[in-house]
C-alpha angles and dihedrals in degrees: 000000000000122000127200113247123231092238091053091051093048090047091052092049091049092050091050091049092047092052092046095051091041091056090045093053093045091049090054091050098047101033095087092052091048092049092049090050093050092046092050092050092048090049091052092050093049090047091052092049092048090049091052090049092051091047091050092051093049093049094052117102115284114257125228119240111274094017113137123209129182114213098179124075110221117242110249116205114211117206125184108221092183095070094115146284124292112233118200113210138179128216116240117215 
């Protein structure tokens, strides 16, 4: 049987700690650049979507003065009144 030596175990623990703290330090250094990159990409996507929305509104047919249009469909709540009867009851002691 082979047994792990104490020096091998200590060496493994030191390597794990070195990798952990190395990743932690690198993450602190590169996190601001990563956040700026992600924010810039999100801004570009939102700008493109807003531009498409503006372009769509400009291409729609011109409206006459005083003409009213409704762009939102109202929410209709459906309730089923035929669910059942409510029965009032009293407890008997």
